[in-house]
ROMIKE-688934 format. One record per residue (C-alpha): x, y, z. Coordinates in pm, 1 decimal, decimal comma. Layout:
N
<atom X="X" Y="Y" Z="Z"/>
...
END
This chain:
81
<atom X="-11316,3" Y="-3730,9" Z="-2901,8"/>
<atom X="-11387,8" Y="-4103,1" Z="-2935,7"/>
<atom X="-11319,8" Y="-4310,6" Z="-2628,4"/>
<atom X="-11036,7" Y="-4557,1" Z="-2673,7"/>
<atom X="-11095,3" Y="-4924,5" Z="-2612,2"/>
<atom X="-10889,1" Y="-5028,0" Z="-2307,5"/>
<atom X="-10716,1" Y="-5292,3" Z="-2522,4"/>
<atom X="-10543,5" Y="-5013,6" Z="-2714,8"/>
<atom X="-10470,3" Y="-4764,0" Z="-2435,3"/>
<atom X="-10105,6" Y="-4864,6" Z="-2404,6"/>
<atom X="-10026,8" Y="-4818,0" Z="-2773,4"/>
<atom X="-9776,3" Y="-4547,3" Z="-2844,4"/>
<atom X="-9906,0" Y="-4431,7" Z="-3180,3"/>
<atom X="-10031,4" Y="-4105,4" Z="-3319,7"/>
<atom X="-10394,3" Y="-3995,5" Z="-3260,9"/>
<atom X="-10495,8" Y="-4074,7" Z="-3620,6"/>
<atom X="-10374,7" Y="-4430,2" Z="-3579,8"/>
<atom X="-10547,0" Y="-4471,9" Z="-3241,3"/>
<atom X="-10875,1" Y="-4364,0" Z="-3400,5"/>
<atom X="-10827,7" Y="-4608,2" Z="-3689,6"/>
<atom X="-10731,2" Y="-4896,8" Z="-3460,7"/>
<atom X="-11030,1" Y="-4838,8" Z="-3234,9"/>
<atom X="-11269,7" Y="-4810,9" Z="-3531,0"/>
<atom X="-11125,3" Y="-5123,6" Z="-3693,5"/>
<atom X="-11170,9" Y="-5325,2" Z="-3375,2"/>
<atom X="-11535,3" Y="-5222,6" Z="-3340,7"/>
<atom X="-11597,1" Y="-5290,4" Z="-3710,6"/>
<atom X="-11435,2" Y="-5635,6" Z="-3692,4"/>
<atom X="-11643,6" Y="-5735,4" Z="-3389,8"/>
<atom X="-11966,9" Y="-5610,7" Z="-3551,3"/>
<atom X="-11883,2" Y="-5779,0" Z="-3882,3"/>
<atom X="-11822,0" Y="-6116,9" Z="-3723,2"/>
<atom X="-12138,7" Y="-6089,2" Z="-3516,5"/>
<atom X="-12339,9" Y="-5985,7" Z="-3821,7"/>
<atom X="-12231,4" Y="-6287,5" Z="-4028,3"/>
<atom X="-12327,2" Y="-6520,6" Z="-3744,3"/>
<atom X="-11982,7" Y="-6643,4" Z="-3653,7"/>
<atom X="-11919,0" Y="-6788,0" Z="-3311,6"/>
<atom X="-11758,9" Y="-6542,5" Z="-3075,3"/>
<atom X="-11399,2" Y="-6484,4" Z="-3171,0"/>
<atom X="-11143,1" Y="-6430,4" Z="-2900,5"/>
<atom X="-11130,2" Y="-6050,5" Z="-2904,9"/>
<atom X="-10766,7" Y="-6049,2" Z="-2798,2"/>
<atom X="-10677,0" Y="-6221,5" Z="-3126,2"/>
<atom X="-10863,3" Y="-5952,6" Z="-3320,7"/>
<atom X="-10688,4" Y="-5679,7" Z="-3121,4"/>
<atom X="-10343,7" Y="-5832,6" Z="-3176,0"/>
<atom X="-10402,6" Y="-5862,6" Z="-3549,3"/>
<atom X="-10512,7" Y="-5499,6" Z="-3570,1"/>
<atom X="-10212,2" Y="-5382,7" Z="-3370,1"/>
<atom X="-9983,3" Y="-5584,3" Z="-3595,6"/>
<atom X="-10134,5" Y="-5431,0" Z="-3909,2"/>
<atom X="-10115,6" Y="-5083,5" Z="-3754,7"/>
<atom X="-9752,3" Y="-5150,4" Z="-3672,1"/>
<atom X="-9696,7" Y="-5208,1" Z="-4042,6"/>
<atom X="-9817,3" Y="-4850,9" Z="-4096,7"/>
<atom X="-10178,6" Y="-4915,3" Z="-4198,9"/>
<atom X="-10415,0" Y="-4636,7" Z="-4089,0"/>
<atom X="-10732,4" Y="-4718,8" Z="-4280,3"/>
<atom X="-10989,1" Y="-4870,8" Z="-4040,4"/>
<atom X="-11153,0" Y="-5081,4" Z="-4313,8"/>
<atom X="-10820,1" Y="-5232,3" Z="-4416,5"/>
<atom X="-10719,8" Y="-5289,8" Z="-4053,6"/>
<atom X="-11050,2" Y="-5470,5" Z="-3998,5"/>
<atom X="-11005,4" Y="-5680,4" Z="-4310,6"/>
<atom X="-10656,0" Y="-5784,8" Z="-4206,1"/>
<atom X="-10781,1" Y="-5871,5" Z="-3857,9"/>
<atom X="-11058,0" Y="-6107,6" Z="-3965,6"/>
<atom X="-10908,7" Y="-6251,9" Z="-4283,6"/>
<atom X="-10798,6" Y="-6610,1" Z="-4235,6"/>
<atom X="-10941,2" Y="-6672,5" Z="-3890,3"/>
<atom X="-10935,6" Y="-7042,0" Z="-3805,0"/>
<atom X="-11138,1" Y="-7262,2" Z="-3571,0"/>
<atom X="-10862,4" Y="-7217,8" Z="-3311,1"/>
<atom X="-10937,8" Y="-6845,0" Z="-3300,8"/>
<atom X="-11289,2" Y="-6903,4" Z="-3167,5"/>
<atom X="-11363,8" Y="-6924,9" Z="-2798,0"/>
<atom X="-11480,4" Y="-7253,5" Z="-2660,6"/>
<atom X="-11800,0" Y="-7195,8" Z="-2465,1"/>
<atom X="-11878,9" Y="-7443,5" Z="-2192,8"/>
<atom X="-12221,2" Y="-7449,1" Z="-2036,4"/>
END
């Protein structure tokens, strides 16, 4: 069984949906990293995935797409050195 990201542990959804949500989150984070985007606030990604899952979506690719589509500059963390 795949381990569940702690962000999603409190969700009360069926096992299929938990698997899809977890996979979508990992895919979204990898996708954004791969295209060289600044680090996105992962809580925003998680909330968007949960919202899409709440609408009944169970496909990890579609959940990922809905999570990262339309991100704005405000969604990116401000890094201070």
